C-alpha positions in Angstrom: 0.6 -8.3 -19.1 2.8 -7.4 -16.2 4.9 -5.0 -18.2 1.8 -3.3 -19.5 0.5 -2.9 -16.0 3.6 -1.2 -14.9 4.4 1.0 -17.9 1.4 1.4 -20.1 0.5 5.1 -20.3 -3.2 4.3 -20.5 -3.4 3.0 -16.9 -5.6 4.8 -14.4 -2.8 5.2 -11.8 0.3 7.1 -12.5 3.6 5.2 -12.1 4.6 7.0 -8.8 1.4 6.0 -7.1 1.7 2.4 -8.3 5.3 2.2 -7.0 4.2 3.6 -3.6 1.4 1.0 -3.4 3.8 -1.7 -4.5 6.3 -0.5 -1.8 3.6 -0.6 0.9 2.7 -4.2 0.0 6.3 -5.3 -0.3 7.1 -3.8 3.2 4.2 -5.9 4.7 5.0 -9.2 3.0 8.0 -8.6 3.8 10.3 -8.8 0.8 13.6 -7.0 1.1 14.2 -7.2 -2.6 10.8 -5.8 -3.6 11.0 -3.1 -0.9 14.4 -1.9 -2.2 13.2 -2.1 -5.9 9.9 -0.3 -5.3 11.6 2.4 -3.3 14.0 3.0 -6.1 11.1 2.9 -8.7 9.0 5.4 -6.6 11.9 7.8 -6.3 12.7 7.4 -10.0 9.1 8.5 -10.7 9.4 11.5 -8.4 8.4 10.3 -5.0 10.0 12.1 -2.1 11.4 10.5 1.1 8.3 11.8 2.9 6.0 10.1 0.4 7.9 6.8 0.7 7.8 7.0 4.5 4.1 7.8 4.4 3.3 4.9 2.1 5.1 2.4 4.4 3.6 3.9 7.5 0.1 3.8 6.0 0.6 0.1 5.2 1.7 -0.5 8.8 -1.4 1.3 10.1 -3.7 -0.9 8.1 -1.9 -4.1 9.1 -2.0 -3.0 12.8 -5.8 -2.6 12.8 -6.3 -5.7 10.7 -4.4 -7.7 13.3 -6.5 -6.2 16.2 -9.9 -6.5 14.5 -9.2 -10.1 13.2 -7.5 -11.3 16.4 -10.3 -10.0 18.6 -12.9 -11.3 16.1 -14.8 -8.1 16.0 -18.2 -8.6 14.5 -18.1 -7.4 10.9 -21.7 -6.2 10.8 -21.2 -4.2 14.0 -18.0 -2.8 12.5 -19.8 -1.7 9.3 -22.6 -0.1 11.3 -20.3 1.8 13.5 -17.8 3.0 10.9 -19.9 3.1 7.7 -21.3 6.2 6.0 -23.9 8.0 8.1 
């Protein structure tokens, strides 16, 4: 199953995108081994240094706001009303 998820050509996400997602998650866990491996995999699939940096930065951005919103216990319904589609 795992091997198919990573390399099956019929998957919806292309390998570079999957590796960038994996890298973003690994950086937040944090797992040095996974971070190194997924960086190498992303680059092997054509990711640039800029794409790697953006994936990690995006993960940090999401974690930052998650920490604030959860820590301050912002009301979820209010959040949805304020930020949902208009």
